[in-house]
C-alpha positions in Angstrom: -63.8 -10.4 -1.0 -62.0 -13.7 -1.5 -58.5 -14.0 -0.3 -56.3 -16.9 -1.5 -54.6 -19.2 1.0 -51.1 -18.1 -0.2 -52.0 -14.4 0.2 -53.4 -14.9 3.7 -50.3 -16.9 4.7 -48.0 -14.2 3.3 -49.8 -11.4 5.2 -49.8 -13.4 8.4 -46.1 -14.0 8.4 -43.8 -11.6 10.2 -41.5 -9.4 8.1 -38.0 -10.6 7.1 -36.4 -8.3 9.7 -38.9 -8.8 12.5 -36.2 -10.5 14.6 -33.9 -7.8 15.7 -31.0 -10.3 15.9 -31.0 -10.7 12.1 -28.9 -7.5 11.5 -26.5 -8.6 14.3 -26.0 -12.0 12.7 -25.4 -10.3 9.3 -22.6 -8.3 10.8 -20.5 -11.5 11.0 -19.1 -11.3 7.4 -18.0 -7.8 8.1 -15.7 -9.0 10.8 -13.5 -10.7 8.2 -12.4 -7.2 7.0 -12.0 -5.6 10.4 -8.3 -6.7 11.1 -7.2 -5.1 7.8 -9.4 -2.0 7.7 -6.5 0.3 7.4 -4.7 -1.6 4.7 -5.4 -2.8 1.1 -7.1 -6.2 0.7 -4.3 -7.7 -1.5 -4.1 -11.5 -1.5 -0.4 -11.4 -2.0 2.6 -9.0 -1.5 2.8 -8.1 -5.1 -0.2 -5.9 -6.1 0.9 -4.8 -9.5 -1.9 -6.5 -11.3 -4.7 -5.4 -8.9 -7.4 -3.1 -10.2 -7.1 -1.3 -6.8 -3.5 -0.3 -7.6 -4.0 0.3 -11.3 -7.3 2.3 -11.2 -9.4 2.7 -8.1 -6.7 4.1 -5.7 -5.0 6.5 -8.2 -8.4 7.7 -9.5 -9.6 8.3 -5.9 -6.5 10.3 -5.1 -6.7 12.3 -8.3 -10.4 13.2 -7.7 -9.8 14.1 -4.0 -6.9 16.3 -5.0 -9.1 18.1 -7.6 -11.9 18.6 -5.1 -9.6 20.0 -2.4 -7.4 22.2 -4.6 -9.6 23.1 -7.6 -13.1 22.7 -6.1 -14.2 20.6 -9.0 -14.5 17.1 -10.3 -12.0 15.8 -12.8 -13.5 14.4 -16.0 -10.1 13.7 -17.6 -7.2 11.6 -16.3 -3.6 12.3 -17.3 -2.4 9.1 -15.6 -2.6 6.8 -18.6 -1.2 7.1 -22.1 -1.8 10.6 -23.4 -4.8 11.0 -21.1 -8.2 9.4 -20.9 -11.7 10.4 -20.0 -12.7 9.7 -16.4 -16.3 10.3 -17.0 -16.5 7.2 -19.2 -14.2 5.0 -17.2 -16.2 2.4 -15.2 -13.4 2.1 -12.7 -13.4 5.8 -11.8 -16.7 5.4 -9.8 -17.7 8.9 -10.9 -21.4 8.2 -11.2 -22.0 5.9 -8.2 -23.0 8.1 -5.2 -22.0 5.6 -2.4 -18.6 5.5 -4.0 -18.1 9.2 -3.3 -17.1 8.2 0.2 -13.6 7.6 -1.0 -13.3 11.3 -1.7 -14.1 12.2 1.9 -12.3 9.6 3.9 -8.7 8.3 3.9 -7.9 5.5 1.5 -7.9 2.4 1.9 -10.1 2.8 4.9 -12.9 4.3 2.7 -12.8 1.3 0.3 -13.0 -1.2 3.2 -15.9 0.7 4.8 -17.7 0.7 1.5 -17.3 -3.0 1.0 -18.4 -3.7 4.6 -21.5 -1.6 4.1 -22.3 -3.4 0.9 -21.8 -6.8 2.5 -24.4 -5.8 5.1 -26.7 -4.4 2.4 -26.4 -7.6 0.3 -27.1 -9.8 3.3 -30.2 -7.9 4.2 -31.3 -8.1 0.5 -30.8 -11.8 0.4 -32.7 -12.2 3.7 -35.6 -10.4 2.2 -35.5 -12.3 -1.1 -35.5 -15.7 0.7 -38.3 -14.6 2.9 -40.3 -13.6 -0.1 -39.6 -17.1 -1.5 -41.3 -18.6 1.5 -38.4 -19.6 3.7 -38.5 -19.5 7.4 -36.5 -16.7 9.1 -33.7 -19.0 10.3 -33.3 -20.6 6.8 -33.4 -17.2 5.2 -30.7 -15.9 7.6 -28.5 -18.9 6.8 -28.9 -18.2 3.1 -28.1 -14.6 3.6 -24.9 -15.4 5.6 -23.8 -17.9 2.9 -24.3 -15.2 0.2 -22.4 -12.5 2.1 -19.5 -14.8 2.9 -19.1 -16.3 -0.6 -15.4 -16.8 -1.2 -15.9 -15.3 -4.7 -16.9 -12.0 -3.3 -13.8 -11.7 -1.1 -11.6 -13.0 -4.0 -12.9 -10.3 -6.3 -12.2 -7.7 -3.6 -8.7 -9.0 -3.1 -8.2 -8.7 -6.9 -9.4 -5.1 -6.7 -12.7 -5.6 -8.4 -14.5 -3.2 -6.1 -17.2 -2.1 -8.5 -18.1 -5.7 -9.3 -18.4 -6.5 -5.6 -20.8 -3.5 -5.2 -23.0 -4.7 -8.1 -23.2 -8.3 -7.0 -24.3 -7.2 -3.5 -27.1 -5.2 -5.0 -28.4 -8.2 -6.9 -30.7 -9.7 -4.1 -32.5 -6.4 -3.8 -33.2 -6.4 -7.6 -34.5 -10.0 -7.4 -36.6 -9.1 -4.4 -38.1 -6.1 -6.1 -38.9 -8.2 -9.2 -40.5 -10.7 -7.0 -42.8 -8.1 -5.4 -43.6 -6.5 -8.7 -44.6 -9.9 -10.1 -46.9 -10.5 -7.1 -48.4 -7.1 -7.2 -48.4 -6.0 -10.9 -51.0 -3.3 -10.3 -48.7 -1.3 -7.9 -46.7 0.9 -10.3 -44.4 2.2 -7.6 -42.8 -1.3 -7.5 -41.7 -0.8 -11.1 -40.0 2.4 -10.1 -38.2 0.7 -7.2 -37.0 -2.0 -9.5 -35.7 0.5 -12.0 -33.8 2.5 -9.3 -32.1 -0.7 -8.0 -31.1 -1.7 -11.6 -29.8 1.8 -12.1 -27.6 1.5 -9.0 -26.2 -1.8 -10.3 -25.4 -0.3 -13.6 -23.7 2.8 -12.0 -21.7 0.6 -9.6 -20.3 -1.7 -12.3 -20.9 0.1 -15.6 -17.9 -1.9 -16.9 -20.5 -4.5 -17.9 -22.9 -1.9 -19.3 -20.5 0.8 -20.8 -23.2 2.1 -23.1 -25.2 3.2 -20.0 -22.4 5.4 -18.7 -23.4 9.1 -18.7 -20.0 9.9 -20.1 -19.8 7.1 -22.6 -20.1 9.5 -25.6 -17.2 11.7 -24.4 
């Protein structure tokens, strides 16, 4: 059986996480949030126009109260106008499983933990993507750190765009999955992996894909 030079090179390379120090290096961006873990990530003292104040925080409190006192999920919110459906609201985070952490832990600690976990996840994804593109481990790590520490990510979090941050940090995993699927089109499980990752992005920031929301028709 003939094996191409590129295939043999790819198989002879160590994996993107062969160096155990990679994960430790990717913890560096998380340190930026540690000092304020118990507070909201507002860029200024006036948070009136933050999505965290207007949506994420009140919806989290509303949902947590319903779970504790009514043992159910709220699909309707009385907090705006004459009421509005939560099931179709992209900022309610009702359909994104990792976001359910805010119902179990105190807020804003839960939001900060979620962002930190997604920063690490996004960094690992970028490390893998750049490794698949042929970069050396050190170069891939540098690219992963640059991605995780993008000012745009932290600016969006400071503005309360939590779901957008989640979706962006899933993106390297989607590109890595597409890369592998292109290299190995015969392996159908790779199509499933790519579909699952795309579904996670849509559920995290369904604001950009409202027609995909399970409650869009309500």
